[in-house]
N, C-alpha and C positions, 0 to 999 in steps of 0.2 A: 190912208195916205192923203192927208190934208194938203191941198195945193199951197197953203201958206207956210207950211212947216219947213224950216231950214234944215231940219234933220235929214231930209231926203236929197237935198241939193249939195250937201257937204261932200268933199272928196275923202275925208277921213271917216272911218267906221265909228258909229256911235251905238252903243248898246245900253240896255237897262242896267242899273246898278244891282248887283246880286245882294241877297239878304245878309250874307256874312260880312261883307264890307259895310253895309249900312249899319249893322249892329255894332261893329267896331267903332265907327264914327260916333254913333249915338252914345255908346258906353264912354268913350273918351271925352266927348262933349259934356255928358252928364256930370262927370267928375270935375269939370271946369266951369260949372254954372251956365251951361248952354241954355238959353231961354227959348229960342225958336229955331225951327228948321224949315227950309223951303224945299218942297218935294217936286220942284219943277226946274227944268233948264231947257233942254231941247227935246221937244215932243210933248205929247199929251200924257199927263200923269195918270189919267184914268185907264190907259192902256197897259200900265204895269201890272202884271199878274199878282204881285204881292203888295199893292198899294195899301190895302186895309191893314194887312199885317204890319207894314212899316209904320203906319199911324199909331196902331195899337202899341207897338214896341216903343216908339218914341214917348207916347203918353205914360207908359209903365215905368219909364226911366226919368220921369219928372219934366219932360219937355212940355212947356205950357202952350206954345203955339206951333201948329203945323200949317204951313201956307202952301196953297196950290194955285197955279195959274192954268186956266183951261179955257177953251173956246166954247165949252158947254154942250157940244153936239152929242156927247155920250150920256148926258144927264137925262134920266127919265123918272117916272113915278117910282 
């Protein structure tokens, strides 16, 4: 619970995107020449349990760029 994260100060509930919805978005985007996808919005993307699967799926559908915004606190060797 990063003190800088607005995710925890919002009054509305914010959850991680489920994989089925992500695949639907990527499939539709891939059919329409989607070039890049940003896997960040509110919260730390490295906390999403399916982040690697999401990146792999996007790449398998021809998405050239996957973008992340992170504070880097979870990055290690």
